[in-house]
PyMOL Python script that loads the backbone (N, CA, C, O; Angstrom):
from pymol import cmd

cmd.read_pdbstr("""\
ATOM      1  N   MET A   1     -11.175  20.647   4.919  1.00  0.00           N
ATOM      2  CA  MET A   1     -11.519  19.299   4.483  1.00  0.00           C
ATOM      3  C   MET A   1     -10.960  18.996   3.096  1.00  0.00           C
ATOM      4  O   MET A   1     -10.511  17.879   2.840  1.00  0.00           O
ATOM      5  N   THR A   2     -10.985  19.984   2.200  1.00  0.00           N
ATOM      6  CA  THR A   2     -10.493  19.727   0.847  1.00  0.00           C
ATOM      7  C   THR A   2      -8.991  19.465   0.827  1.00  0.00           C
ATOM      8  O   THR A   2      -8.500  18.759  -0.054  1.00  0.00           O
ATOM      9  N   GLU A   3      -8.253  20.027   1.794  1.00  0.00           N
ATOM     10  CA  GLU A   3      -6.813  19.743   1.827  1.00  0.00           C
ATOM     11  C   GLU A   3      -6.560  18.268   2.123  1.00  0.00           C
ATOM     12  O   GLU A   3      -5.566  17.708   1.661  1.00  0.00           O
ATOM     13  N   HIS A   4      -7.451  17.632   2.891  1.00  0.00           N
ATOM     14  CA  HIS A   4      -7.296  16.204   3.151  1.00  0.00           C
ATOM     15  C   HIS A   4      -7.553  15.381   1.889  1.00  0.00           C
ATOM     16  O   HIS A   4      -6.948  14.325   1.706  1.00  0.00           O
ATOM     17  N   LEU A   5      -8.430  15.849   1.033  1.00  0.00           N
ATOM     18  CA  LEU A   5      -8.685  15.129  -0.216  1.00  0.00           C
ATOM     19  C   LEU A   5      -7.425  15.058  -1.075  1.00  0.00           C
ATOM     20  O   LEU A   5      -7.154  14.032  -1.699  1.00  0.00           O
ATOM     21  N   VAL A   6      -6.663  16.135  -1.108  1.00  0.00           N
ATOM     22  CA  VAL A   6      -5.412  16.137  -1.876  1.00  0.00           C
ATOM     23  C   VAL A   6      -4.436  15.129  -1.275  1.00  0.00           C
ATOM     24  O   VAL A   6      -3.859  14.317  -1.999  1.00  0.00           O
ATOM     25  N   PHE A   7      -4.249  15.178   0.040  1.00  0.00           N
ATOM     26  CA  PHE A   7      -3.314  14.264   0.693  1.00  0.00           C
ATOM     27  C   PHE A   7      -3.766  12.806   0.576  1.00  0.00           C
ATOM     28  O   PHE A   7      -2.953  11.915   0.333  1.00  0.00           O
ATOM     29  N   LEU A   8      -5.074  12.571   0.752  1.00  0.00           N
ATOM     30  CA  LEU A   8      -5.590  11.208   0.615  1.00  0.00           C
ATOM     31  C   LEU A   8      -5.437  10.694  -0.814  1.00  0.00           C
ATOM     32  O   LEU A   8      -5.172   9.510  -1.023  1.00  0.00           O
ATOM     33  N   SER A   9      -5.600  11.572  -1.792  1.00  0.00           N
ATOM     34  CA  SER A   9      -5.415  11.179  -3.190  1.00  0.00           C
ATOM     35  C   SER A   9      -3.960  10.799  -3.461  1.00  0.00           C
ATOM     36  O   SER A   9      -3.686   9.809  -4.139  1.00  0.00           O
ATOM     37  N   ILE A  10      -3.040  11.582  -2.933  1.00  0.00           N
ATOM     38  CA  ILE A  10      -1.616  11.275  -3.103  1.00  0.00           C
ATOM     39  C   ILE A  10      -1.283   9.959  -2.417  1.00  0.00           C
ATOM     40  O   ILE A  10      -0.522   9.153  -2.952  1.00  0.00           O
ATOM     41  N   MET A  11      -1.853   9.736  -1.223  1.00  0.00           N
ATOM     42  CA  MET A  11      -1.629   8.473  -0.515  1.00  0.00           C
ATOM     43  C   MET A  11      -2.156   7.295  -1.348  1.00  0.00           C
ATOM     44  O   MET A  11      -1.489   6.267  -1.466  1.00  0.00           O
ATOM     45  N   ALA A  12      -3.337   7.449  -1.913  1.00  0.00           N
ATOM     46  CA  ALA A  12      -3.917   6.398  -2.751  1.00  0.00           C
ATOM     47  C   ALA A  12      -3.051   6.138  -3.979  1.00  0.00           C
ATOM     48  O   ALA A  12      -2.879   4.987  -4.381  1.00  0.00           O
ATOM     49  N   LEU A  13      -2.505   7.191  -4.576  1.00  0.00           N
ATOM     50  CA  LEU A  13      -1.608   7.018  -5.723  1.00  0.00           C
ATOM     51  C   LEU A  13      -0.352   6.246  -5.326  1.00  0.00           C
ATOM     52  O   LEU A  13       0.127   5.403  -6.083  1.00  0.00           O
ATOM     53  N   GLY A  14       0.176   6.533  -4.149  1.00  0.00           N
ATOM     54  CA  GLY A  14       1.333   5.781  -3.660  1.00  0.00           C
ATOM     55  C   GLY A  14       1.002   4.313  -3.467  1.00  0.00           C
ATOM     56  O   GLY A  14       1.797   3.438  -3.810  1.00  0.00           O
ATOM     57  N   HIS A  15      -0.164   4.050  -2.920  1.00  0.00           N
ATOM     58  CA  HIS A  15      -0.595   2.660  -2.712  1.00  0.00           C
ATOM     59  C   HIS A  15      -0.766   1.942  -4.049  1.00  0.00           C
ATOM     60  O   HIS A  15      -0.346   0.795  -4.206  1.00  0.00           O
ATOM     61  N   MET A  16      -1.382   2.623  -5.004  1.00  0.00           N
ATOM     62  CA  MET A  16      -1.576   2.022  -6.329  1.00  0.00           C
ATOM     63  C   MET A  16      -0.244   1.795  -7.039  1.00  0.00           C
ATOM     64  O   MET A  16      -0.071   0.793  -7.732  1.00  0.00           O
ATOM     65  N   ALA A  17       0.690   2.715  -6.869  1.00  0.00           N
ATOM     66  CA  ALA A  17       1.999   2.559  -7.512  1.00  0.00           C
ATOM     67  C   ALA A  17       2.701   1.312  -6.993  1.00  0.00           C
ATOM     68  O   ALA A  17       3.296   0.567  -7.772  1.00  0.00           O
ATOM     69  N   HIS A  18       2.640   1.081  -5.701  1.00  0.00           N
ATOM     70  CA  HIS A  18       3.295  -0.106  -5.145  1.00  0.00           C
ATOM     71  C   HIS A  18       2.587  -1.379  -5.589  1.00  0.00           C
ATOM     72  O   HIS A  18       3.236  -2.384  -5.879  1.00  0.00           O
ATOM     73  N   THR A  19       1.266  -1.343  -5.642  1.00  0.00           N
ATOM     74  CA  THR A  19       0.510  -2.512  -6.094  1.00  0.00           C
ATOM     75  C   THR A  19       0.833  -2.826  -7.552  1.00  0.00           C
ATOM     76  O   THR A  19       1.022  -3.990  -7.905  1.00  0.00           O
ATOM     77  N   LEU A  20       0.897  -1.807  -8.396  1.00  0.00           N
ATOM     78  CA  LEU A  20       1.239  -2.030  -9.805  1.00  0.00           C
ATOM     79  C   LEU A  20       2.665  -2.555  -9.950  1.00  0.00           C
ATOM     80  O   LEU A  20       2.932  -3.384 -10.820  1.00  0.00           O
ATOM     81  N   LYS A  21       3.575  -2.087  -9.115  1.00  0.00           N
ATOM     82  CA  LYS A  21       4.945  -2.586  -9.133  1.00  0.00           C
ATOM     83  C   LYS A  21       4.966  -4.079  -8.811  1.00  0.00           C
ATOM     84  O   LYS A  21       5.687  -4.848  -9.447  1.00  0.00           O
ATOM     85  N   ALA A  22       4.178  -4.482  -7.827  1.00  0.00           N
ATOM     86  CA  ALA A  22       4.113  -5.892  -7.456  1.00  0.00           C
ATOM     87  C   ALA A  22       3.540  -6.736  -8.589  1.00  0.00           C
ATOM     88  O   ALA A  22       4.025  -7.835  -8.855  1.00  0.00           O
ATOM     89  N   VAL A  23       2.507  -6.221  -9.257  1.00  0.00           N
ATOM     90  CA  VAL A  23       1.904  -6.956 -10.382  1.00  0.00           C
ATOM     91  C   VAL A  23       2.914  -7.108 -11.515  1.00  0.00           C
ATOM     92  O   VAL A  23       3.018  -8.181 -12.108  1.00  0.00           O
ATOM     93  N   VAL A  24       3.647  -6.061 -11.818  1.00  0.00           N
ATOM     94  CA  VAL A  24       4.654  -6.117 -12.890  1.00  0.00           C
ATOM     95  C   VAL A  24       5.732  -7.144 -12.552  1.00  0.00           C
ATOM     96  O   VAL A  24       6.171  -7.888 -13.429  1.00  0.00           O
ATOM     97  N   GLN A  25       6.163  -7.195 -11.293  1.00  0.00           N
ATOM     98  CA  GLN A  25       7.176  -8.168 -10.893  1.00  0.00           C
ATOM     99  C   GLN A  25       6.660  -9.594 -11.039  1.00  0.00           C
ATOM    100  O   GLN A  25       7.385 -10.474 -11.502  1.00  0.00           O
ATOM    101  N   ILE A  26       5.419  -9.822 -10.649  1.00  0.00           N
ATOM    102  CA  ILE A  26       4.840 -11.172 -10.771  1.00  0.00           C
ATOM    103  C   ILE A  26       4.648 -11.528 -12.237  1.00  0.00           C
ATOM    104  O   ILE A  26       4.844 -12.680 -12.624  1.00  0.00           O
ATOM    105  N   ARG A  27       4.266 -10.549 -13.063  1.00  0.00           N
ATOM    106  CA  ARG A  27       4.049 -10.816 -14.493  1.00  0.00           C
ATOM    107  C   ARG A  27       5.311 -11.273 -15.209  1.00  0.00           C
ATOM    108  O   ARG A  27       5.225 -11.904 -16.262  1.00  0.00           O
ATOM    109  N   GLU A  28       6.473 -10.969 -14.660  1.00  0.00           N
ATOM    110  CA  GLU A  28       7.709 -11.439 -15.286  1.00  0.00           C
ATOM    111  C   GLU A  28       7.770 -12.960 -15.305  1.00  0.00           C
ATOM    112  O   GLU A  28       8.338 -13.552 -16.222  1.00  0.00           O
ATOM    113  N   ALA A  29       7.180 -13.596 -14.283  1.00  0.00           N
ATOM    114  CA  ALA A  29       7.165 -15.057 -14.222  1.00  0.00           C
ATOM    115  C   ALA A  29       5.819 -15.640 -14.660  1.00  0.00           C
ATOM    116  O   ALA A  29       5.772 -16.744 -15.202  1.00  0.00           O
ATOM    117  N   ASP A  30       4.745 -14.921 -14.435  1.00  0.00           N
ATOM    118  CA  ASP A  30       3.401 -15.404 -14.733  1.00  0.00           C
ATOM    119  C   ASP A  30       2.689 -14.378 -15.610  1.00  0.00           C
ATOM    120  O   ASP A  30       2.136 -13.401 -15.104  1.00  0.00           O
ATOM    121  N   LYS A  31       2.701 -14.595 -16.906  1.00  0.00           N
ATOM    122  CA  LYS A  31       2.135 -13.631 -17.860  1.00  0.00           C
ATOM    123  C   LYS A  31       0.617 -13.497 -17.752  1.00  0.00           C
ATOM    124  O   LYS A  31       0.040 -12.575 -18.328  1.00  0.00           O
ATOM    125  N   THR A  32      -0.033 -14.398 -17.027  1.00  0.00           N
ATOM    126  CA  THR A  32      -1.482 -14.329 -16.902  1.00  0.00           C
ATOM    127  C   THR A  32      -1.935 -13.428 -15.757  1.00  0.00           C
ATOM    128  O   THR A  32      -3.133 -13.195 -15.599  1.00  0.00           O
ATOM    129  N   MET A  33      -1.006 -12.920 -14.959  1.00  0.00           N
ATOM    130  CA  MET A  33      -1.369 -12.085 -13.807  1.00  0.00           C
ATOM    131  C   MET A  33      -1.906 -10.732 -14.281  1.00  0.00           C
ATOM    132  O   MET A  33      -1.312 -10.072 -15.134  1.00  0.00           O
ATOM    133  N   THR A  34      -3.030 -10.345 -13.712  1.00  0.00           N
ATOM    134  CA  THR A  34      -3.619  -9.031 -13.966  1.00  0.00           C
ATOM    135  C   THR A  34      -3.814  -8.325 -12.628  1.00  0.00           C
ATOM    136  O   THR A  34      -3.720  -8.947 -11.570  1.00  0.00           O
ATOM    137  N   LEU A  35      -4.080  -7.050 -12.681  1.00  0.00           N
ATOM    138  CA  LEU A  35      -4.313  -6.293 -11.454  1.00  0.00           C
ATOM    139  C   LEU A  35      -5.531  -6.849 -10.719  1.00  0.00           C
ATOM    140  O   LEU A  35      -5.500  -7.024  -9.501  1.00  0.00           O
ATOM    141  N   ARG A  36      -6.588  -7.122 -11.455  1.00  0.00           N
ATOM    142  CA  ARG A  36      -7.809  -7.670 -10.845  1.00  0.00           C
ATOM    143  C   ARG A  36      -7.525  -9.017 -10.183  1.00  0.00           C
ATOM    144  O   ARG A  36      -7.984  -9.268  -9.068  1.00  0.00           O
ATOM    145  N   LYS A  37      -6.774  -9.881 -10.860  1.00  0.00           N
ATOM    146  CA  LYS A  37      -6.443 -11.192 -10.315  1.00  0.00           C
ATOM    147  C   LYS A  37      -5.554 -11.059  -9.074  1.00  0.00           C
ATOM    148  O   LYS A  37      -5.732 -11.792  -8.101  1.00  0.00           O
ATOM    149  N   TYR A  38      -4.609 -10.134  -9.107  1.00  0.00           N
ATOM    150  CA  TYR A  38      -3.713  -9.904  -7.967  1.00  0.00           C
ATOM    151  C   TYR A  38      -4.514  -9.522  -6.730  1.00  0.00           C
ATOM    152  O   TYR A  38      -4.295 -10.069  -5.649  1.00  0.00           O
ATOM    153  N   ILE A  39      -5.440  -8.585  -6.887  1.00  0.00           N
ATOM    154  CA  ILE A  39      -6.248  -8.145  -5.753  1.00  0.00           C
ATOM    155  C   ILE A  39      -7.202  -9.246  -5.300  1.00  0.00           C
ATOM    156  O   ILE A  39      -7.411  -9.430  -4.101  1.00  0.00           O
ATOM    157  N   ALA A  40      -7.784  -9.979  -6.251  1.00  0.00           N
ATOM    158  CA  ALA A  40      -8.724 -11.049  -5.899  1.00  0.00           C
ATOM    159  C   ALA A  40      -8.029 -12.186  -5.149  1.00  0.00           C
ATOM    160  O   ALA A  40      -8.640 -12.818  -4.288  1.00  0.00           O
ATOM    161  N   GLU A  41      -6.769 -12.451  -5.463  1.00  0.00           N
ATOM    162  CA  GLU A  41      -6.033 -13.519  -4.787  1.00  0.00           C
ATOM    163  C   GLU A  41      -5.505 -13.101  -3.424  1.00  0.00           C
ATOM    164  O   GLU A  41      -5.082 -13.949  -2.640  1.00  0.00           O
ATOM    165  N   ARG A  42      -5.525 -11.811  -3.132  1.00  0.00           N
ATOM    166  CA  ARG A  42      -4.983 -11.288  -1.877  1.00  0.00           C
ATOM    167  C   ARG A  42      -5.964 -10.312  -1.220  1.00  0.00           C
ATOM    168  O   ARG A  42      -5.592  -9.172  -0.944  1.00  0.00           O
ATOM    169  N   PRO A  43      -7.200 -10.731  -0.964  1.00  0.00           N
ATOM    170  CA  PRO A  43      -8.179  -9.760  -0.435  1.00  0.00           C
ATOM    171  C   PRO A  43      -7.828  -9.264   0.968  1.00  0.00           C
ATOM    172  O   PRO A  43      -8.022  -8.086   1.270  1.00  0.00           O
ATOM    173  N   TYR A  44      -7.319 -10.135   1.819  1.00  0.00           N
ATOM    174  CA  TYR A  44      -6.995  -9.710   3.180  1.00  0.00           C
ATOM    175  C   TYR A  44      -5.779  -8.792   3.195  1.00  0.00           C
ATOM    176  O   TYR A  44      -5.762  -7.790   3.910  1.00  0.00           O
ATOM    177  N   LYS A  45      -4.767  -9.131   2.411  1.00  0.00           N
ATOM    178  CA  LYS A  45      -3.571  -8.294   2.348  1.00  0.00           C
ATOM    179  C   LYS A  45      -3.918  -6.920   1.789  1.00  0.00           C
ATOM    180  O   LYS A  45      -3.424  -5.904   2.280  1.00  0.00           O
ATOM    181  N   THR A  46      -4.751  -6.888   0.780  1.00  0.00           N
ATOM    182  CA  THR A  46      -5.155  -5.614   0.189  1.00  0.00           C
ATOM    183  C   THR A  46      -5.925  -4.778   1.208  1.00  0.00           C
ATOM    184  O   THR A  46      -5.664  -3.584   1.358  1.00  0.00           O
ATOM    185  N   GLY A  47      -6.856  -5.390   1.894  1.00  0.00           N
ATOM    186  CA  GLY A  47      -7.626  -4.678   2.906  1.00  0.00           C
ATOM    187  C   GLY A  47      -6.768  -4.176   4.048  1.00  0.00           C
ATOM    188  O   GLY A  47      -6.921  -3.039   4.495  1.00  0.00           O
ATOM    189  N   LEU A  48      -5.856  -5.028   4.524  1.00  0.00           N
ATOM    190  CA  LEU A  48      -4.956  -4.613   5.603  1.00  0.00           C
ATOM    191  C   LEU A  48      -4.029  -3.496   5.153  1.00  0.00           C
ATOM    192  O   LEU A  48      -3.718  -2.597   5.934  1.00  0.00           O
ATOM    193  N   SER A  49      -3.590  -3.541   3.920  1.00  0.00           N
ATOM    194  CA  SER A  49      -2.715  -2.491   3.404  1.00  0.00           C
ATOM    195  C   SER A  49      -3.432  -1.147   3.338  1.00  0.00           C
ATOM    196  O   SER A  49      -2.866  -0.114   3.697  1.00  0.00           O
ATOM    197  N   VAL A  50      -4.669  -1.166   2.882  1.00  0.00           N
ATOM    198  CA  VAL A  50      -5.445   0.071   2.825  1.00  0.00           C
ATOM    199  C   VAL A  50      -5.689   0.599   4.246  1.00  0.00           C
ATOM    200  O   VAL A  50      -5.568   1.797   4.501  1.00  0.00           O
ATOM    201  N   ALA A  51      -6.030  -0.307   5.161  1.00  0.00           N
ATOM    202  CA  ALA A  51      -6.233   0.109   6.556  1.00  0.00           C
ATOM    203  C   ALA A  51      -4.939   0.675   7.139  1.00  0.00           C
ATOM    204  O   ALA A  51      -4.962   1.686   7.841  1.00  0.00           O
ATOM    205  N   GLY A  52      -3.817   0.027   6.848  1.00  0.00           N
ATOM    206  CA  GLY A  52      -2.531   0.522   7.323  1.00  0.00           C
ATOM    207  C   GLY A  52      -2.201   1.894   6.767  1.00  0.00           C
ATOM    208  O   GLY A  52      -1.656   2.740   7.476  1.00  0.00           O
ATOM    209  N   SER A  53      -2.526   2.119   5.508  1.00  0.00           N
ATOM    210  CA  SER A  53      -2.324   3.435   4.898  1.00  0.00           C
ATOM    211  C   SER A  53      -3.130   4.501   5.626  1.00  0.00           C
ATOM    212  O   SER A  53      -2.624   5.582   5.928  1.00  0.00           O
ATOM    213  N   LEU A  54      -4.383   4.184   5.902  1.00  0.00           N
ATOM    214  CA  LEU A  54      -5.245   5.152   6.578  1.00  0.00           C
ATOM    215  C   LEU A  54      -4.773   5.427   8.005  1.00  0.00           C
ATOM    216  O   LEU A  54      -4.823   6.568   8.465  1.00  0.00           O
ATOM    217  N   ILE A  55      -4.321   4.401   8.696  1.00  0.00           N
ATOM    218  CA  ILE A  55      -3.792   4.592  10.049  1.00  0.00           C
ATOM    219  C   ILE A  55      -2.554   5.475  10.005  1.00  0.00           C
ATOM    220  O   ILE A  55      -2.414   6.395  10.811  1.00  0.00           O
ATOM    221  N   GLY A  56      -1.665   5.201   9.076  1.00  0.00           N
ATOM    222  CA  GLY A  56      -0.472   6.025   8.928  1.00  0.00           C
ATOM    223  C   GLY A  56      -0.817   7.466   8.600  1.00  0.00           C
ATOM    224  O   GLY A  56      -0.181   8.395   9.098  1.00  0.00           O
ATOM    225  N   TYR A  57      -1.821   7.647   7.766  1.00  0.00           N
ATOM    226  CA  TYR A  57      -2.265   8.996   7.403  1.00  0.00           C
ATOM    227  C   TYR A  57      -2.773   9.743   8.635  1.00  0.00           C
ATOM    228  O   TYR A  57      -2.399  10.893   8.866  1.00  0.00           O
ATOM    229  N   VAL A  58      -3.612   9.097   9.411  1.00  0.00           N
ATOM    230  CA  VAL A  58      -4.160   9.730  10.612  1.00  0.00           C
ATOM    231  C   VAL A  58      -3.039  10.077  11.586  1.00  0.00           C
ATOM    232  O   VAL A  58      -3.061  11.144  12.199  1.00  0.00           O
ATOM    233  N   MET A  59      -2.068   9.195  11.732  1.00  0.00           N
ATOM    234  CA  MET A  59      -0.948   9.468  12.635  1.00  0.00           C
ATOM    235  C   MET A  59      -0.131  10.666  12.151  1.00  0.00           C
ATOM    236  O   MET A  59       0.266  11.507  12.957  1.00  0.00           O
ATOM    237  N   LEU A  60       0.120  10.751  10.856  1.00  0.00           N
ATOM    238  CA  LEU A  60       0.843  11.910  10.321  1.00  0.00           C
ATOM    239  C   LEU A  60       0.062  13.201  10.519  1.00  0.00           C
ATOM    240  O   LEU A  60       0.628  14.220  10.913  1.00  0.00           O
ATOM    241  N   ALA A  61      -1.236  13.157  10.246  1.00  0.00           N
ATOM    242  CA  ALA A  61      -2.063  14.352  10.397  1.00  0.00           C
ATOM    243  C   ALA A  61      -2.141  14.777  11.863  1.00  0.00           C
ATOM    244  O   ALA A  61      -2.108  15.968  12.172  1.00  0.00           O
ATOM    245  N   ASP A  62      -2.245  13.798  12.761  1.00  0.00           N
ATOM    246  CA  ASP A  62      -2.367  14.099  14.188  1.00  0.00           C
ATOM    247  C   ASP A  62      -1.099  14.718  14.766  1.00  0.00           C
ATOM    248  O   ASP A  62      -1.167  15.553  15.667  1.00  0.00           O
ATOM    249  N   THR A  63       0.056  14.308  14.247  1.00  0.00           N
ATOM    250  CA  THR A  63       1.322  14.826  14.767  1.00  0.00           C
ATOM    251  C   THR A  63       1.794  16.071  14.022  1.00  0.00           C
ATOM    252  O   THR A  63       2.837  16.633  14.356  1.00  0.00           O
ATOM    253  N   GLY A  64       1.043  16.503  13.026  1.00  0.00           N
ATOM    254  CA  GLY A  64       1.409  17.700  12.278  1.00  0.00           C
ATOM    255  C   GLY A  64       2.540  17.474  11.289  1.00  0.00           C
ATOM    256  O   GLY A  64       3.173  18.437  10.856  1.00  0.00           O
ATOM    257  N   GLN A  65       2.810  16.233  10.922  1.00  0.00           N
ATOM    258  CA  GLN A  65       3.901  15.916  10.003  1.00  0.00           C
ATOM    259  C   GLN A  65       3.401  15.530   8.619  1.00  0.00           C
ATOM    260  O   GLN A  65       4.140  14.931   7.838  1.00  0.00           O
ATOM    261  N   LEU A  66       2.178  15.861   8.315  1.00  0.00           N
ATOM    262  CA  LEU A  66       1.587  15.482   7.041  1.00  0.00           C
ATOM    263  C   LEU A  66       2.087  16.399   5.925  1.00  0.00           C
ATOM    264  O   LEU A  66       1.834  17.603   5.935  1.00  0.00           O
ATOM    265  N   THR A  67       2.792  15.814   4.976  1.00  0.00           N
ATOM    266  CA  THR A  67       3.225  16.500   3.767  1.00  0.00           C
ATOM    267  C   THR A  67       2.842  15.621   2.586  1.00  0.00           C
ATOM    268  O   THR A  67       2.459  14.464   2.763  1.00  0.00           O
ATOM    269  N   LEU A  68       2.945  16.166   1.395  1.00  0.00           N
ATOM    270  CA  LEU A  68       2.634  15.356   0.214  1.00  0.00           C
ATOM    271  C   LEU A  68       3.577  14.161   0.094  1.00  0.00           C
ATOM    272  O   LEU A  68       3.156  13.060  -0.262  1.00  0.00           O
ATOM    273  N   VAL A  69       4.838  14.387   0.392  1.00  0.00           N
ATOM    274  CA  VAL A  69       5.821  13.295   0.315  1.00  0.00           C
ATOM    275  C   VAL A  69       5.515  12.233   1.367  1.00  0.00           C
ATOM    276  O   VAL A  69       5.598  11.038   1.082  1.00  0.00           O
ATOM    277  N   ALA A  70       5.165  12.654   2.569  1.00  0.00           N
ATOM    278  CA  ALA A  70       4.846  11.704   3.637  1.00  0.00           C
ATOM    279  C   ALA A  70       3.589  10.907   3.281  1.00  0.00           C
ATOM    280  O   ALA A  70       3.534   9.700   3.518  1.00  0.00           O
ATOM    281  N   ALA A  71       2.590  11.567   2.720  1.00  0.00           N
ATOM    282  CA  ALA A  71       1.364  10.877   2.320  1.00  0.00           C
ATOM    283  C   ALA A  71       1.661   9.838   1.241  1.00  0.00           C
ATOM    284  O   ALA A  71       1.155   8.716   1.296  1.00  0.00           O
ATOM    285  N   MET A  72       2.480  10.214   0.263  1.00  0.00           N
ATOM    286  CA  MET A  72       2.876   9.270  -0.792  1.00  0.00           C
ATOM    287  C   MET A  72       3.625   8.088  -0.177  1.00  0.00           C
ATOM    288  O   MET A  72       3.369   6.935  -0.524  1.00  0.00           O
ATOM    289  N   GLY A  73       4.531   8.375   0.718  1.00  0.00           N
ATOM    290  CA  GLY A  73       5.318   7.313   1.358  1.00  0.00           C
ATOM    291  C   GLY A  73       4.467   6.363   2.166  1.00  0.00           C
ATOM    292  O   GLY A  73       4.692   5.153   2.128  1.00  0.00           O
ATOM    293  N   VAL A  74       3.496   6.878   2.895  1.00  0.00           N
ATOM    294  CA  VAL A  74       2.616   6.017   3.689  1.00  0.00           C
ATOM    295  C   VAL A  74       1.836   5.081   2.768  1.00  0.00           C
ATOM    296  O   VAL A  74       1.716   3.888   3.047  1.00  0.00           O
ATOM    297  N   GLY A  75       1.316   5.612   1.693  1.00  0.00           N
ATOM    298  CA  GLY A  75       0.571   4.769   0.755  1.00  0.00           C
ATOM    299  C   GLY A  75       1.451   3.710   0.115  1.00  0.00           C
ATOM    300  O   GLY A  75       1.040   2.557  -0.021  1.00  0.00           O
ATOM    301  N   TYR A  76       2.648   4.090  -0.275  1.00  0.00           N
ATOM    302  CA  TYR A  76       3.560   3.155  -0.945  1.00  0.00           C
ATOM    303  C   TYR A  76       4.070   2.086   0.020  1.00  0.00           C
ATOM    304  O   TYR A  76       4.150   0.911  -0.337  1.00  0.00           O
ATOM    305  N   MET A  77       4.409   2.491   1.228  1.00  0.00           N
ATOM    306  CA  MET A  77       5.046   1.574   2.163  1.00  0.00           C
ATOM    307  C   MET A  77       4.075   0.650   2.884  1.00  0.00           C
ATOM    308  O   MET A  77       4.499  -0.395   3.376  1.00  0.00           O
ATOM    309  N   ALA A  78       2.812   0.983   2.967  1.00  0.00           N
ATOM    310  CA  ALA A  78       1.859   0.139   3.695  1.00  0.00           C
ATOM    311  C   ALA A  78       1.836  -1.271   3.131  1.00  0.00           C
ATOM    312  O   ALA A  78       1.814  -2.244   3.885  1.00  0.00           O
ATOM    313  N   ASP A  79       1.840  -1.386   1.825  1.00  0.00           N
ATOM    314  CA  ASP A  79       1.831  -2.702   1.186  1.00  0.00           C
ATOM    315  C   ASP A  79       3.150  -3.434   1.463  1.00  0.00           C
ATOM    316  O   ASP A  79       3.151  -4.646   1.679  1.00  0.00           O
ATOM    317  N   SER A  80       4.248  -2.717   1.457  1.00  0.00           N
ATOM    318  CA  SER A  80       5.559  -3.324   1.710  1.00  0.00           C
ATOM    319  C   SER A  80       5.671  -3.865   3.126  1.00  0.00           C
ATOM    320  O   SER A  80       6.264  -4.922   3.345  1.00  0.00           O
ATOM    321  N   VAL A  81       5.107  -3.150   4.081  1.00  0.00           N
ATOM    322  CA  VAL A  81       5.183  -3.582   5.477  1.00  0.00           C
ATOM    323  C   VAL A  81       4.543  -4.949   5.642  1.00  0.00           C
ATOM    324  O   VAL A  81       5.086  -5.801   6.345  1.00  0.00           O
ATOM    325  N   PHE A  82       3.407  -5.174   5.011  1.00  0.00           N
ATOM    326  CA  PHE A  82       2.742  -6.469   5.125  1.00  0.00           C
ATOM    327  C   PHE A  82       3.506  -7.554   4.382  1.00  0.00           C
ATOM    328  O   PHE A  82       3.499  -8.708   4.812  1.00  0.00           O
ATOM    329  N   ASP A  83       4.161  -7.219   3.287  1.00  0.00           N
ATOM    330  CA  ASP A  83       5.018  -8.187   2.593  1.00  0.00           C
ATOM    331  C   ASP A  83       6.161  -8.640   3.490  1.00  0.00           C
ATOM    332  O   ASP A  83       6.431  -9.836   3.604  1.00  0.00           O
ATOM    333  N   VAL A  84       6.827  -7.692   4.120  1.00  0.00           N
ATOM    334  CA  VAL A  84       7.964  -8.001   4.991  1.00  0.00           C
ATOM    335  C   VAL A  84       7.504  -8.830   6.184  1.00  0.00           C
ATOM    336  O   VAL A  84       8.148  -9.817   6.540  1.00  0.00           O
ATOM    337  N   ALA A  85       6.397  -8.436   6.800  1.00  0.00           N
ATOM    338  CA  ALA A  85       5.882  -9.168   7.958  1.00  0.00           C
ATOM    339  C   ALA A  85       5.493 -10.593   7.580  1.00  0.00           C
ATOM    340  O   ALA A  85       5.777 -11.532   8.323  1.00  0.00           O
ATOM    341  N   ALA A  86       4.848 -10.756   6.436  1.00  0.00           N
ATOM    342  CA  ALA A  86       4.449 -12.101   6.005  1.00  0.00           C
ATOM    343  C   ALA A  86       5.666 -12.957   5.696  1.00  0.00           C
ATOM    344  O   ALA A  86       5.694 -14.131   6.065  1.00  0.00           O
ATOM    345  N   ASN A  87       6.666 -12.407   5.031  1.00  0.00           N
ATOM    346  CA  ASN A  87       7.868 -13.170   4.720  1.00  0.00           C
ATOM    347  C   ASN A  87       8.617 -13.562   5.982  1.00  0.00           C
ATOM    348  O   ASN A  87       9.124 -14.680   6.076  1.00  0.00           O
ATOM    349  N   LYS A  88       8.696 -12.662   6.951  1.00  0.00           N
ATOM    350  CA  LYS A  88       9.373 -12.947   8.208  1.00  0.00           C
ATOM    351  C   LYS A  88       8.657 -14.040   8.967  1.00  0.00           C
ATOM    352  O   LYS A  88       9.300 -14.919   9.542  1.00  0.00           O
ATOM    353  N   THR A  89       7.333 -14.000   8.979  1.00  0.00           N
ATOM    354  CA  THR A  89       6.541 -15.024   9.663  1.00  0.00           C
ATOM    355  C   THR A  89       6.748 -16.374   9.010  1.00  0.00           C
ATOM    356  O   THR A  89       6.892 -17.375   9.711  1.00  0.00           O
ATOM    357  N   ARG A  90       6.766 -16.432   7.682  1.00  0.00           N
ATOM    358  CA  ARG A  90       6.956 -17.687   6.971  1.00  0.00           C
ATOM    359  C   ARG A  90       8.335 -18.293   7.271  1.00  0.00           C
ATOM    360  O   ARG A  90       8.452 -19.509   7.426  1.00  0.00           O
ATOM    361  N   THR A  91       9.364 -17.467   7.352  1.00  0.00           N
ATOM    362  CA  THR A  91      10.706 -17.993   7.592  1.00  0.00           C
ATOM    363  C   THR A  91      10.859 -18.470   9.028  1.00  0.00           C
ATOM    364  O   THR A  91      11.680 -19.350   9.289  1.00  0.00           O
ATOM    365  N   GLN A  92      10.103 -17.926   9.963  1.00  0.00           N
ATOM    366  CA  GLN A  92      10.211 -18.337  11.354  1.00  0.00           C
ATOM    367  C   GLN A  92       9.440 -19.612  11.622  1.00  0.00           C
ATOM    368  O   GLN A  92       9.713 -20.290  12.612  1.00  0.00           O
ATOM    369  N   LEU A  93       8.492 -19.959  10.778  1.00  0.00           N
ATOM    370  CA  LEU A  93       7.709 -21.183  10.982  1.00  0.00           C
ATOM    371  C   LEU A  93       8.497 -22.349  10.562  1.00  0.00           C
ATOM    372  O   LEU A  93       8.021 -23.481  10.651  1.00  0.00           O
TER     373      LEU A  93
END
""", "prot")
cmd.dss("prot")
cmd.show_as("cartoon", "prot")
cmd.util.cbc("prot")
cmd.orient("prot")
């Protein structure tokens, strides 16, 4: 069980790194943006991203492909996947 705590922590760090990257990018245009404001303005996206991270983690663990790098990647990419999907949906409308 403790080995999962390490992998889950790395996954969470990956997720936080991507979220902070997004906040920094937005702050270039909007100096009033904070991490708290970013999350408060996107509660569904944040929740879906965390759920996506956990699903990806379970899939990696179930297939025996769970490594520290994979856990970091799942956490980092979960937020990106929803960004890409949302942008694609907006352009198709």
